[in-house]
N, C-alpha and C positions, 0 to 999 in steps of 0.2 A: 787279181794285183799286179802290177809287174816286180821285176826283182827292184827298179830304181825305187820303185812304190816300198816293199818291204826292210831296204836302205834304207829309206828317209825313217819312216820308222820306230826302226834301232835303234838309232844315234839320239833322236829325237824323248825317247823311253829315257835313254840311260841320262841325257843331259836331264829329263826332270828329278832322275834319284838320286843323280850325284851331282849335277852343280853343272859339269859341262865334260866334254865326248875328247878324251885325248885322242888327238891326230884327225882336230875336223879340220884341218886345210887339204887331210886326203880327198876326207867323203867331200867337202869342195869341188874341189876339181873331176875327181866322176860323175858327180854328179851331174855338172857344168856338163860337160864336155857328153852327155849324153844329153842332155837339154839342148843345147846347141845343134847338136844332131840333127833331135826331133823337130826344134826350132828349122833348119834349115833344109827340113823334103825329107830326110832320112824316114825310113821304118827301120824296130830290132835288124831283123836281119841286113840290113843293108850298110847298119852299121856295125854288126860283126863281125863284115866283111872288112871293113874303112880303118880297122885298128888291127886288122888278124896279122900277129908276127909282132907289133906293139909289145915292149917294156916297160916295165914301170917305171922308170926313169929313162921317158924322148927326149930329146932333142928337136926344135926346130917348127915339128906339128904337132894335136894334138889324132886328128884324124883324116880322111882326104871326102870330101864330097863335091861329083860335077867334075872332077879332076880339078880340086883347086886344093890347096892346102889347109886348113882350119887349124888354127890358134885358138883356146877359147882362154880369157880369162876368170875370174866371177868370185864377187865376195858376198855376205853377210855376215850380217849387225850381231851379236849376242845378243840372249835374252833377258839380256838386268834393260829394267826403264830405262829409257834415259840411249840405249844404246844405237848408235846410228853407224852406219858408210860412209864414210868421208876421202878417204885415203885409197885409191882404186891400187896402190902400188907401183913398185917399180917400171919403169918403160920396161917392157921388151926389146929385143933385140929384131932386127927388122929377116933377118937374114932366117929361111929355114919353111916361110909360111907366106901365106897369100892373102890371109882373107883373117882378122884373127876380129872374135865374138867377146864381145863382155858381158856379162849375167849380174844382176844385180836382185838376191831375194832375199824375202823378210826372214824369220828368225828360224821358221818352218819349211823354207828352203823351197816355196814360192815362189817362181820370177815374180818380179813385179818389170824390171825394167831389162833392154837389150839394148844393144847396138856391136852395129858391122864397121867393119874398118879394111879397107885396102891395101897393099904397104904402104903402095909412093904415098896415101894420103897421112895414115900414120904417120910414117917419116915427116913429112912437110911441115901438120899438127908438131907434134912434139920432140922433132930434132933437139932441141932444147935444153929438155930437164932429163931429168934425172928421173924423178918420181911423178905420177900423176894421178889427181884427183877425182873423184866421183865425176863435178861438173868437167874439167875434160874428157870422160869416155861418151859424155853424152852431146859433144862435139861428134859424134860418132853418126851413121842412118841405124833410125830409129828402126828395127824389125816389132813391125809389127801383129806378128804369127805369135806372142809369148802368152797369149787362150790361148792357144792348142794343150795349154802347162796348168789351165788354171785348174783342170774338173782334178788335177792331184789337190789343189784344196778345198775341192767336193767330197773327194774319198779317202783324202787325211785329216781332214782340220786340223786342229791342233792337237796334239794327240796328250793326254794328258795320263798316268798314270798307266801305256798303253791299249787307253780306251779312246775309241773315236767319238767327238765333242758333237754335241748335237747343236 
């Protein structure tokens, strides 16, 4: 079990017991940066090297892959029935990164969709917008290798009371 899996299981157990996890945005950011690195082809050792020296509040990019600065954005719906993601958040500035990866998760932090933008395409598509919707993010190049993380679903399934559901 990876440290990512342990983190997700802890958060889901907390949400199951208390209804929500304070600081969910930080957890989603951490998990999505890790997942994006794995989707692009990093292994854990390479990812660790790519974030060396980075502080908890960084500007511009989240990690480096093949000499490209990668910025990651993600959304996860709440766990209540009918919760869905439609707003992808504010448009990010295009300085400080070369590639943006957007990941849409389900409530269990399993990637459902992932898209990649280069800086020029992102700016061309969204220069007139202040905030972006999920449909906007779907204009990126779809990453087909999100299946790398489908095994997470098999390992952690839906966590109920800290146990693996079957």
